[in-house]
PASE-859981 format. One record per residue (C-alpha): z negated, x, y. Coordinates in Angstrom, 1 decimal. Example, Ala and Ser with C-alpha at 12.3 -4.5 7.8 and 13.67 -1.06 7.14 Angstrom:
REM residues 2
<atom><zz>-7.8</zz><xx>12.3</xx><yy>-4.5</yy></atom>
<atom><zz>-7.1</zz><xx>13.7</xx><yy>-1.1</yy></atom>
***
This chain:
REM residues 309
<atom><zz>-87.7</zz><xx>109.3</xx><yy>109.4</yy></atom>
<atom><zz>-85.0</zz><xx>108.1</xx><yy>111.8</yy></atom>
<atom><zz>-82.7</zz><xx>105.2</xx><yy>111.2</yy></atom>
<atom><zz>-79.5</zz><xx>104.1</xx><yy>112.9</yy></atom>
<atom><zz>-80.0</zz><xx>101.4</xx><yy>115.5</yy></atom>
<atom><zz>-78.0</zz><xx>98.8</xx><yy>113.6</yy></atom>
<atom><zz>-79.7</zz><xx>99.4</xx><yy>110.2</yy></atom>
<atom><zz>-82.2</zz><xx>97.3</xx><yy>108.4</yy></atom>
<atom><zz>-84.2</zz><xx>99.7</xx><yy>106.3</yy></atom>
<atom><zz>-87.2</zz><xx>99.8</xx><yy>104.1</yy></atom>
<atom><zz>-88.8</zz><xx>103.3</xx><yy>104.0</yy></atom>
<atom><zz>-90.6</zz><xx>104.1</xx><yy>100.8</yy></atom>
<atom><zz>-94.3</zz><xx>104.8</xx><yy>101.6</yy></atom>
<atom><zz>-95.5</zz><xx>108.2</xx><yy>100.5</yy></atom>
<atom><zz>-98.7</zz><xx>106.6</xx><yy>99.3</yy></atom>
<atom><zz>-98.5</zz><xx>104.1</xx><yy>96.4</yy></atom>
<atom><zz>-102.0</zz><xx>103.0</xx><yy>97.3</yy></atom>
<atom><zz>-100.7</zz><xx>101.1</xx><yy>100.3</yy></atom>
<atom><zz>-97.9</zz><xx>98.7</xx><yy>100.8</yy></atom>
<atom><zz>-94.7</zz><xx>99.7</xx><yy>99.1</yy></atom>
<atom><zz>-92.4</zz><xx>99.4</xx><yy>102.1</yy></atom>
<atom><zz>-92.6</zz><xx>99.9</xx><yy>105.8</yy></atom>
<atom><zz>-90.0</zz><xx>98.0</xx><yy>108.0</yy></atom>
<atom><zz>-88.1</zz><xx>100.2</xx><yy>110.4</yy></atom>
<atom><zz>-88.8</zz><xx>99.9</xx><yy>114.1</yy></atom>
<atom><zz>-85.4</zz><xx>98.2</xx><yy>114.7</yy></atom>
<atom><zz>-85.9</zz><xx>95.3</xx><yy>112.3</yy></atom>
<atom><zz>-88.7</zz><xx>93.0</xx><yy>111.4</yy></atom>
<atom><zz>-89.5</zz><xx>91.3</xx><yy>108.1</yy></atom>
<atom><zz>-87.9</zz><xx>88.1</xx><yy>109.4</yy></atom>
<atom><zz>-84.7</zz><xx>90.1</xx><yy>110.2</yy></atom>
<atom><zz>-84.6</zz><xx>91.4</xx><yy>106.7</yy></atom>
<atom><zz>-85.3</zz><xx>88.0</xx><yy>105.2</yy></atom>
<atom><zz>-82.5</zz><xx>86.5</xx><yy>107.3</yy></atom>
<atom><zz>-80.1</zz><xx>89.3</xx><yy>106.3</yy></atom>
<atom><zz>-80.8</zz><xx>88.7</xx><yy>102.6</yy></atom>
<atom><zz>-80.0</zz><xx>85.1</xx><yy>103.0</yy></atom>
<atom><zz>-76.9</zz><xx>85.4</xx><yy>105.0</yy></atom>
<atom><zz>-74.9</zz><xx>88.6</xx><yy>104.0</yy></atom>
<atom><zz>-76.4</zz><xx>90.0</xx><yy>100.8</yy></atom>
<atom><zz>-74.6</zz><xx>90.0</xx><yy>97.4</yy></atom>
<atom><zz>-76.1</zz><xx>88.1</xx><yy>95.8</yy></atom>
<atom><zz>-77.6</zz><xx>86.1</xx><yy>98.5</yy></atom>
<atom><zz>-81.4</zz><xx>85.6</xx><yy>98.3</yy></atom>
<atom><zz>-82.7</zz><xx>82.3</xx><yy>99.6</yy></atom>
<atom><zz>-86.4</zz><xx>81.7</xx><yy>100.0</yy></atom>
<atom><zz>-87.6</zz><xx>78.1</xx><yy>99.4</yy></atom>
<atom><zz>-91.0</zz><xx>77.0</xx><yy>100.4</yy></atom>
<atom><zz>-93.2</zz><xx>76.0</xx><yy>97.5</yy></atom>
<atom><zz>-93.7</zz><xx>72.5</xx><yy>98.9</yy></atom>
<atom><zz>-90.0</zz><xx>71.9</xx><yy>99.2</yy></atom>
<atom><zz>-87.6</zz><xx>70.5</xx><yy>96.5</yy></atom>
<atom><zz>-85.7</zz><xx>73.5</xx><yy>95.0</yy></atom>
<atom><zz>-82.9</zz><xx>71.2</xx><yy>93.8</yy></atom>
<atom><zz>-83.0</zz><xx>72.8</xx><yy>90.4</yy></atom>
<atom><zz>-83.9</zz><xx>70.8</xx><yy>87.3</yy></atom>
<atom><zz>-84.8</zz><xx>73.9</xx><yy>85.3</yy></atom>
<atom><zz>-87.1</zz><xx>75.2</xx><yy>88.0</yy></atom>
<atom><zz>-88.9</zz><xx>71.9</xx><yy>88.5</yy></atom>
<atom><zz>-89.2</zz><xx>71.4</xx><yy>84.7</yy></atom>
<atom><zz>-90.7</zz><xx>74.9</xx><yy>84.4</yy></atom>
<atom><zz>-93.3</zz><xx>74.2</xx><yy>87.1</yy></atom>
<atom><zz>-94.2</zz><xx>70.9</xx><yy>85.4</yy></atom>
<atom><zz>-94.6</zz><xx>72.7</xx><yy>82.1</yy></atom>
<atom><zz>-96.9</zz><xx>75.3</xx><yy>83.6</yy></atom>
<atom><zz>-99.1</zz><xx>72.6</xx><yy>85.2</yy></atom>
<atom><zz>-99.9</zz><xx>70.9</xx><yy>81.8</yy></atom>
<atom><zz>-102.9</zz><xx>72.6</xx><yy>80.3</yy></atom>
<atom><zz>-102.6</zz><xx>72.5</xx><yy>76.5</yy></atom>
<atom><zz>-104.1</zz><xx>76.0</xx><yy>76.0</yy></atom>
<atom><zz>-107.2</zz><xx>76.6</xx><yy>73.8</yy></atom>
<atom><zz>-110.4</zz><xx>76.7</xx><yy>75.9</yy></atom>
<atom><zz>-111.8</zz><xx>80.2</xx><yy>76.5</yy></atom>
<atom><zz>-114.2</zz><xx>81.4</xx><yy>73.9</yy></atom>
<atom><zz>-117.7</zz><xx>82.8</xx><yy>74.7</yy></atom>
<atom><zz>-116.4</zz><xx>86.4</xx><yy>74.6</yy></atom>
<atom><zz>-113.5</zz><xx>85.7</xx><yy>77.0</yy></atom>
<atom><zz>-115.8</zz><xx>83.7</xx><yy>79.3</yy></atom>
<atom><zz>-118.1</zz><xx>86.7</xx><yy>79.6</yy></atom>
<atom><zz>-115.3</zz><xx>89.1</xx><yy>80.3</yy></atom>
<atom><zz>-113.9</zz><xx>86.8</xx><yy>83.0</yy></atom>
<atom><zz>-117.3</zz><xx>86.4</xx><yy>84.6</yy></atom>
<atom><zz>-117.7</zz><xx>90.1</xx><yy>84.8</yy></atom>
<atom><zz>-114.1</zz><xx>90.6</xx><yy>86.2</yy></atom>
<atom><zz>-115.0</zz><xx>88.0</xx><yy>88.8</yy></atom>
<atom><zz>-118.0</zz><xx>89.9</xx><yy>89.9</yy></atom>
<atom><zz>-115.9</zz><xx>93.1</xx><yy>90.2</yy></atom>
<atom><zz>-113.3</zz><xx>91.1</xx><yy>92.2</yy></atom>
<atom><zz>-116.0</zz><xx>89.9</xx><yy>94.7</yy></atom>
<atom><zz>-117.1</zz><xx>93.5</xx><yy>95.2</yy></atom>
<atom><zz>-113.5</zz><xx>94.6</xx><yy>95.7</yy></atom>
<atom><zz>-112.9</zz><xx>92.0</xx><yy>98.4</yy></atom>
<atom><zz>-116.0</zz><xx>93.0</xx><yy>100.3</yy></atom>
<atom><zz>-115.1</zz><xx>96.7</xx><yy>100.0</yy></atom>
<atom><zz>-111.4</zz><xx>96.3</xx><yy>100.9</yy></atom>
<atom><zz>-110.1</zz><xx>98.1</xx><yy>97.8</yy></atom>
<atom><zz>-106.7</zz><xx>99.7</xx><yy>97.6</yy></atom>
<atom><zz>-104.0</zz><xx>98.0</xx><yy>95.5</yy></atom>
<atom><zz>-104.3</zz><xx>100.7</xx><yy>92.8</yy></atom>
<atom><zz>-108.0</zz><xx>100.0</xx><yy>92.4</yy></atom>
<atom><zz>-107.4</zz><xx>96.2</xx><yy>92.2</yy></atom>
<atom><zz>-104.8</zz><xx>96.9</xx><yy>89.4</yy></atom>
<atom><zz>-107.2</zz><xx>99.1</xx><yy>87.4</yy></atom>
<atom><zz>-110.4</zz><xx>97.1</xx><yy>87.8</yy></atom>
<atom><zz>-109.4</zz><xx>93.5</xx><yy>88.1</yy></atom>
<atom><zz>-105.7</zz><xx>92.7</xx><yy>87.5</yy></atom>
<atom><zz>-105.0</zz><xx>94.5</xx><yy>84.3</yy></atom>
<atom><zz>-108.3</zz><xx>93.5</xx><yy>82.7</yy></atom>
<atom><zz>-107.7</zz><xx>89.9</xx><yy>83.6</yy></atom>
<atom><zz>-104.2</zz><xx>90.0</xx><yy>82.2</yy></atom>
<atom><zz>-105.4</zz><xx>91.5</xx><yy>79.0</yy></atom>
<atom><zz>-107.9</zz><xx>88.6</xx><yy>78.6</yy></atom>
<atom><zz>-105.1</zz><xx>86.2</xx><yy>79.2</yy></atom>
<atom><zz>-102.8</zz><xx>87.9</xx><yy>76.7</yy></atom>
<atom><zz>-105.4</zz><xx>88.0</xx><yy>74.0</yy></atom>
<atom><zz>-103.6</zz><xx>88.4</xx><yy>70.6</yy></atom>
<atom><zz>-100.2</zz><xx>87.3</xx><yy>72.0</yy></atom>
<atom><zz>-97.4</zz><xx>89.8</xx><yy>71.2</yy></atom>
<atom><zz>-97.0</zz><xx>90.9</xx><yy>74.8</yy></atom>
<atom><zz>-98.4</zz><xx>93.8</xx><yy>76.8</yy></atom>
<atom><zz>-99.2</zz><xx>94.2</xx><yy>80.5</yy></atom>
<atom><zz>-97.4</zz><xx>97.4</xx><yy>81.5</yy></atom>
<atom><zz>-98.5</zz><xx>99.2</xx><yy>84.7</yy></atom>
<atom><zz>-95.2</zz><xx>100.5</xx><yy>86.1</yy></atom>
<atom><zz>-96.1</zz><xx>101.5</xx><yy>89.6</yy></atom>
<atom><zz>-93.3</zz><xx>103.6</xx><yy>91.1</yy></atom>
<atom><zz>-90.6</zz><xx>102.6</xx><yy>88.6</yy></atom>
<atom><zz>-87.7</zz><xx>101.6</xx><yy>90.8</yy></atom>
<atom><zz>-84.9</zz><xx>99.1</xx><yy>90.3</yy></atom>
<atom><zz>-81.6</zz><xx>100.7</xx><yy>89.4</yy></atom>
<atom><zz>-79.7</zz><xx>100.6</xx><yy>92.7</yy></atom>
<atom><zz>-76.7</zz><xx>98.9</xx><yy>91.2</yy></atom>
<atom><zz>-78.8</zz><xx>95.8</xx><yy>90.7</yy></atom>
<atom><zz>-80.2</zz><xx>95.7</xx><yy>94.2</yy></atom>
<atom><zz>-78.7</zz><xx>93.2</xx><yy>96.7</yy></atom>
<atom><zz>-75.7</zz><xx>94.9</xx><yy>98.5</yy></atom>
<atom><zz>-73.6</zz><xx>94.1</xx><yy>101.5</yy></atom>
<atom><zz>-76.7</zz><xx>94.2</xx><yy>103.7</yy></atom>
<atom><zz>-77.0</zz><xx>96.8</xx><yy>106.5</yy></atom>
<atom><zz>-80.2</zz><xx>98.2</xx><yy>105.1</yy></atom>
<atom><zz>-81.7</zz><xx>100.6</xx><yy>102.6</yy></atom>
<atom><zz>-83.7</zz><xx>98.5</xx><yy>100.1</yy></atom>
<atom><zz>-85.9</zz><xx>100.3</xx><yy>97.6</yy></atom>
<atom><zz>-87.9</zz><xx>98.2</xx><yy>95.3</yy></atom>
<atom><zz>-90.4</zz><xx>98.5</xx><yy>92.5</yy></atom>
<atom><zz>-93.0</zz><xx>96.4</xx><yy>90.7</yy></atom>
<atom><zz>-96.6</zz><xx>97.2</xx><yy>89.9</yy></atom>
<atom><zz>-97.2</zz><xx>95.4</xx><yy>86.6</yy></atom>
<atom><zz>-94.8</zz><xx>93.6</xx><yy>84.2</yy></atom>
<atom><zz>-95.2</zz><xx>91.8</xx><yy>80.9</yy></atom>
<atom><zz>-93.2</zz><xx>93.7</xx><yy>78.3</yy></atom>
<atom><zz>-92.2</zz><xx>92.8</xx><yy>74.8</yy></atom>
<atom><zz>-93.3</zz><xx>95.7</xx><yy>72.5</yy></atom>
<atom><zz>-90.5</zz><xx>96.9</xx><yy>70.3</yy></atom>
<atom><zz>-92.7</zz><xx>97.0</xx><yy>67.2</yy></atom>
<atom><zz>-93.4</zz><xx>93.3</xx><yy>67.5</yy></atom>
<atom><zz>-90.0</zz><xx>92.1</xx><yy>68.6</yy></atom>
<atom><zz>-87.7</zz><xx>94.2</xx><yy>66.3</yy></atom>
<atom><zz>-85.1</zz><xx>91.4</xx><yy>65.6</yy></atom>
<atom><zz>-84.8</zz><xx>90.5</xx><yy>69.3</yy></atom>
<atom><zz>-84.2</zz><xx>94.2</xx><yy>70.3</yy></atom>
<atom><zz>-81.6</zz><xx>94.5</xx><yy>67.6</yy></atom>
<atom><zz>-79.8</zz><xx>91.3</xx><yy>68.7</yy></atom>
<atom><zz>-79.9</zz><xx>92.5</xx><yy>72.3</yy></atom>
<atom><zz>-78.2</zz><xx>95.8</xx><yy>71.4</yy></atom>
<atom><zz>-81.1</zz><xx>98.0</xx><yy>72.2</yy></atom>
<atom><zz>-79.3</zz><xx>101.1</xx><yy>70.9</yy></atom>
<atom><zz>-76.5</zz><xx>100.8</xx><yy>73.4</yy></atom>
<atom><zz>-77.9</zz><xx>99.1</xx><yy>76.5</yy></atom>
<atom><zz>-80.7</zz><xx>99.3</xx><yy>79.0</yy></atom>
<atom><zz>-83.0</zz><xx>96.4</xx><yy>78.4</yy></atom>
<atom><zz>-83.8</zz><xx>95.7</xx><yy>82.0</yy></atom>
<atom><zz>-82.9</zz><xx>96.5</xx><yy>85.6</yy></atom>
<atom><zz>-85.5</zz><xx>99.3</xx><yy>85.9</yy></atom>
<atom><zz>-84.0</zz><xx>102.8</xx><yy>86.3</yy></atom>
<atom><zz>-86.7</zz><xx>104.7</xx><yy>84.4</yy></atom>
<atom><zz>-85.8</zz><xx>105.3</xx><yy>80.7</yy></atom>
<atom><zz>-89.3</zz><xx>104.1</xx><yy>79.6</yy></atom>
<atom><zz>-89.4</zz><xx>100.9</xx><yy>81.6</yy></atom>
<atom><zz>-85.7</zz><xx>100.4</xx><yy>81.4</yy></atom>
<atom><zz>-85.8</zz><xx>100.5</xx><yy>77.6</yy></atom>
<atom><zz>-88.1</zz><xx>97.5</xx><yy>77.3</yy></atom>
<atom><zz>-87.3</zz><xx>93.8</xx><yy>77.4</yy></atom>
<atom><zz>-89.4</zz><xx>92.5</xx><yy>80.3</yy></atom>
<atom><zz>-90.9</zz><xx>89.2</xx><yy>81.4</yy></atom>
<atom><zz>-92.8</zz><xx>88.2</xx><yy>84.6</yy></atom>
<atom><zz>-93.6</zz><xx>90.9</xx><yy>87.2</yy></atom>
<atom><zz>-96.6</zz><xx>91.3</xx><yy>89.5</yy></atom>
<atom><zz>-96.4</zz><xx>92.9</xx><yy>93.0</yy></atom>
<atom><zz>-99.8</zz><xx>94.0</xx><yy>94.2</yy></atom>
<atom><zz>-100.6</zz><xx>94.4</xx><yy>97.9</yy></atom>
<atom><zz>-103.4</zz><xx>95.2</xx><yy>100.3</yy></atom>
<atom><zz>-105.1</zz><xx>92.2</xx><yy>101.8</yy></atom>
<atom><zz>-103.9</zz><xx>93.1</xx><yy>105.3</yy></atom>
<atom><zz>-100.2</zz><xx>93.2</xx><yy>104.3</yy></atom>
<atom><zz>-98.0</zz><xx>90.3</xx><yy>105.6</yy></atom>
<atom><zz>-97.3</zz><xx>87.9</xx><yy>102.8</yy></atom>
<atom><zz>-93.6</zz><xx>87.9</xx><yy>103.8</yy></atom>
<atom><zz>-93.4</zz><xx>91.5</xx><yy>102.8</yy></atom>
<atom><zz>-94.7</zz><xx>90.7</xx><yy>99.4</yy></atom>
<atom><zz>-92.3</zz><xx>87.8</xx><yy>99.0</yy></atom>
<atom><zz>-89.3</zz><xx>90.0</xx><yy>100.0</yy></atom>
<atom><zz>-90.3</zz><xx>92.7</xx><yy>97.6</yy></atom>
<atom><zz>-90.9</zz><xx>90.3</xx><yy>94.7</yy></atom>
<atom><zz>-87.7</zz><xx>88.4</xx><yy>95.6</yy></atom>
<atom><zz>-85.6</zz><xx>91.6</xx><yy>95.5</yy></atom>
<atom><zz>-87.2</zz><xx>92.5</xx><yy>92.2</yy></atom>
<atom><zz>-86.4</zz><xx>89.1</xx><yy>90.6</yy></atom>
<atom><zz>-82.9</zz><xx>89.1</xx><yy>92.1</yy></atom>
<atom><zz>-82.4</zz><xx>92.5</xx><yy>90.5</yy></atom>
<atom><zz>-83.5</zz><xx>91.1</xx><yy>87.2</yy></atom>
<atom><zz>-81.1</zz><xx>88.2</xx><yy>87.3</yy></atom>
<atom><zz>-78.3</zz><xx>90.5</xx><yy>88.5</yy></atom>
<atom><zz>-78.9</zz><xx>92.7</xx><yy>85.5</yy></atom>
<atom><zz>-79.1</zz><xx>89.7</xx><yy>83.2</yy></atom>
<atom><zz>-75.9</zz><xx>88.3</xx><yy>84.6</yy></atom>
<atom><zz>-74.0</zz><xx>91.6</xx><yy>84.2</yy></atom>
<atom><zz>-74.9</zz><xx>91.5</xx><yy>80.5</yy></atom>
<atom><zz>-74.4</zz><xx>87.8</xx><yy>80.0</yy></atom>
<atom><zz>-71.8</zz><xx>87.2</xx><yy>77.3</yy></atom>
<atom><zz>-72.1</zz><xx>83.6</xx><yy>76.5</yy></atom>
<atom><zz>-71.8</zz><xx>80.2</xx><yy>78.2</yy></atom>
<atom><zz>-75.5</zz><xx>79.4</xx><yy>77.9</yy></atom>
<atom><zz>-78.3</zz><xx>78.7</xx><yy>80.4</yy></atom>
<atom><zz>-80.2</zz><xx>81.5</xx><yy>81.9</yy></atom>
<atom><zz>-83.8</zz><xx>80.4</xx><yy>82.2</yy></atom>
<atom><zz>-85.7</zz><xx>80.7</xx><yy>85.5</yy></atom>
<atom><zz>-88.0</zz><xx>83.7</xx><yy>86.0</yy></atom>
<atom><zz>-91.6</zz><xx>83.4</xx><yy>87.2</yy></atom>
<atom><zz>-93.4</zz><xx>86.2</xx><yy>88.8</yy></atom>
<atom><zz>-96.4</zz><xx>86.8</xx><yy>91.1</yy></atom>
<atom><zz>-97.8</zz><xx>88.5</xx><yy>94.2</yy></atom>
<atom><zz>-101.4</zz><xx>89.5</xx><yy>94.2</yy></atom>
<atom><zz>-103.3</zz><xx>90.3</xx><yy>97.4</yy></atom>
<atom><zz>-107.0</zz><xx>91.0</xx><yy>96.9</yy></atom>
<atom><zz>-108.4</zz><xx>88.1</xx><yy>94.8</yy></atom>
<atom><zz>-105.4</zz><xx>85.7</xx><yy>95.6</yy></atom>
<atom><zz>-102.6</zz><xx>85.3</xx><yy>93.0</yy></atom>
<atom><zz>-99.5</zz><xx>83.5</xx><yy>94.3</yy></atom>
<atom><zz>-96.6</zz><xx>82.5</xx><yy>92.0</yy></atom>
<atom><zz>-92.9</zz><xx>82.2</xx><yy>92.6</yy></atom>
<atom><zz>-90.0</zz><xx>81.0</xx><yy>90.5</yy></atom>
<atom><zz>-86.5</zz><xx>82.5</xx><yy>90.8</yy></atom>
<atom><zz>-83.3</zz><xx>80.9</xx><yy>89.6</yy></atom>
<atom><zz>-79.7</zz><xx>81.7</xx><yy>90.1</yy></atom>
<atom><zz>-76.6</zz><xx>79.9</xx><yy>91.2</yy></atom>
<atom><zz>-73.4</zz><xx>81.0</xx><yy>89.5</yy></atom>
<atom><zz>-69.7</zz><xx>80.7</xx><yy>90.1</yy></atom>
<atom><zz>-67.0</zz><xx>81.2</xx><yy>87.5</yy></atom>
<atom><zz>-64.4</zz><xx>83.9</xx><yy>87.9</yy></atom>
<atom><zz>-61.6</zz><xx>82.4</xx><yy>85.9</yy></atom>
<atom><zz>-59.4</zz><xx>85.4</xx><yy>86.3</yy></atom>
<atom><zz>-61.8</zz><xx>87.8</xx><yy>84.7</yy></atom>
<atom><zz>-63.5</zz><xx>85.1</xx><yy>82.6</yy></atom>
<atom><zz>-67.0</zz><xx>86.0</xx><yy>83.8</yy></atom>
<atom><zz>-69.8</zz><xx>84.3</xx><yy>85.6</yy></atom>
<atom><zz>-70.8</zz><xx>85.7</xx><yy>89.0</yy></atom>
<atom><zz>-74.3</zz><xx>85.4</xx><yy>90.4</yy></atom>
<atom><zz>-73.7</zz><xx>84.0</xx><yy>93.9</yy></atom>
<atom><zz>-77.3</zz><xx>83.3</xx><yy>95.0</yy></atom>
<atom><zz>-80.8</zz><xx>83.9</xx><yy>93.9</yy></atom>
<atom><zz>-83.3</zz><xx>81.2</xx><yy>95.0</yy></atom>
<atom><zz>-86.9</zz><xx>82.3</xx><yy>95.2</yy></atom>
<atom><zz>-89.2</zz><xx>79.2</xx><yy>95.2</yy></atom>
<atom><zz>-92.8</zz><xx>79.7</xx><yy>96.3</yy></atom>
<atom><zz>-95.6</zz><xx>80.1</xx><yy>96.9</yy></atom>
<atom><zz>-96.3</zz><xx>77.3</xx><yy>94.4</yy></atom>
<atom><zz>-99.6</zz><xx>75.7</xx><yy>95.4</yy></atom>
<atom><zz>-100.1</zz><xx>74.1</xx><yy>92.0</yy></atom>
<atom><zz>-100.3</zz><xx>77.6</xx><yy>90.4</yy></atom>
<atom><zz>-102.1</zz><xx>79.6</xx><yy>93.0</yy></atom>
<atom><zz>-105.2</zz><xx>81.3</xx><yy>91.6</yy></atom>
<atom><zz>-108.3</zz><xx>83.2</xx><yy>92.6</yy></atom>
<atom><zz>-110.6</zz><xx>85.7</xx><yy>91.0</yy></atom>
<atom><zz>-113.4</zz><xx>85.6</xx><yy>93.6</yy></atom>
<atom><zz>-115.6</zz><xx>83.3</xx><yy>91.5</yy></atom>
<atom><zz>-115.9</zz><xx>82.6</xx><yy>87.8</yy></atom>
<atom><zz>-114.6</zz><xx>79.0</xx><yy>87.6</yy></atom>
<atom><zz>-111.5</zz><xx>79.9</xx><yy>89.6</yy></atom>
<atom><zz>-110.9</zz><xx>83.1</xx><yy>87.6</yy></atom>
<atom><zz>-111.2</zz><xx>81.1</xx><yy>84.3</yy></atom>
<atom><zz>-108.7</zz><xx>78.5</xx><yy>85.7</yy></atom>
<atom><zz>-106.3</zz><xx>81.4</xx><yy>86.6</yy></atom>
<atom><zz>-106.6</zz><xx>82.8</xx><yy>83.0</yy></atom>
<atom><zz>-105.5</zz><xx>79.3</xx><yy>81.7</yy></atom>
<atom><zz>-102.5</zz><xx>79.4</xx><yy>84.1</yy></atom>
<atom><zz>-101.6</zz><xx>82.8</xx><yy>82.9</yy></atom>
<atom><zz>-101.8</zz><xx>81.8</xx><yy>79.3</yy></atom>
<atom><zz>-99.4</zz><xx>78.9</xx><yy>79.9</yy></atom>
<atom><zz>-97.0</zz><xx>81.5</xx><yy>81.5</yy></atom>
<atom><zz>-97.5</zz><xx>83.7</xx><yy>78.5</yy></atom>
<atom><zz>-96.7</zz><xx>80.9</xx><yy>76.1</yy></atom>
<atom><zz>-93.5</zz><xx>80.2</xx><yy>78.1</yy></atom>
<atom><zz>-92.6</zz><xx>83.9</xx><yy>78.2</yy></atom>
<atom><zz>-92.9</zz><xx>84.5</xx><yy>74.4</yy></atom>
<atom><zz>-91.1</zz><xx>81.2</xx><yy>73.7</yy></atom>
<atom><zz>-88.3</zz><xx>79.7</xx><yy>75.7</yy></atom>
<atom><zz>-87.9</zz><xx>82.7</xx><yy>78.0</yy></atom>
<atom><zz>-87.4</zz><xx>85.4</xx><yy>75.4</yy></atom>
<atom><zz>-85.2</zz><xx>83.1</xx><yy>73.3</yy></atom>
<atom><zz>-82.8</zz><xx>82.5</xx><yy>76.2</yy></atom>
<atom><zz>-83.0</zz><xx>86.1</xx><yy>77.3</yy></atom>
<atom><zz>-81.9</zz><xx>87.4</xx><yy>74.0</yy></atom>
<atom><zz>-79.3</zz><xx>84.8</xx><yy>73.5</yy></atom>
<atom><zz>-77.8</zz><xx>85.6</xx><yy>76.9</yy></atom>
<atom><zz>-77.4</zz><xx>89.3</xx><yy>76.2</yy></atom>
<atom><zz>-77.0</zz><xx>89.3</xx><yy>72.4</yy></atom>
<atom><zz>-74.3</zz><xx>91.6</xx><yy>71.1</yy></atom>
<atom><zz>-71.4</zz><xx>89.5</xx><yy>69.7</yy></atom>
***
């Protein structure tokens, strides 16, 4: 596939088993990152995890997720995690594809972490972001999807779906009528171990920016929009990022405009591993704190932001 010399493009890979996007010959990942931070609408700024994000909500969220108040894993969960860790060790040695990591390690571990919480881990490989919520004003073709996302099942969150106007509106920035009809939480981008981490960050950043763009477009109240936490997984390494928006007020049209999305990470305090049992158990505890936040403050503010008034 040819591209114009001045373009920055991501070409969708024909195989979902490998990295989702391939940079064109004309532009590198660093070029794409720079373009997203200088000319995109909204801008996407990547902040290193060891830097101050200059955001109280983001730093408060990280602090919350670092305090372990979760119930210790029971014997059954410990046994499941130990088995998943053994499978993970095998996958790393055999250089598994992302699809195999999803099926045999990532989804099983997420299900242990979810337990009886009213969330589900939805595999949504290939479900693309609606183009209207992708960053624009960038000389590139950017196609973006996510591999796994936490969803709020309608049967368990009926009042929230009703308040959010589920009959009239898409409930997320995903184009597919199945995924787009669900209220969504954190997403997970899964990559091969040999993929540049910057590619994972750009893809996750674009996905989170799309989420916040959708949320802002449906925002009908003067209330805070909570930060969004999501994750990239490469082999047995789980790396977390927090995204938060910067908004400007359009007084003429009486609306808030999302001017910039800040993607803060990787966050060393949350980074997890599945290659050995103690690390995998620690990761499950981190995921459970994320789940507690998602089914609490996150969904409350999400629904309040888009509630039909």
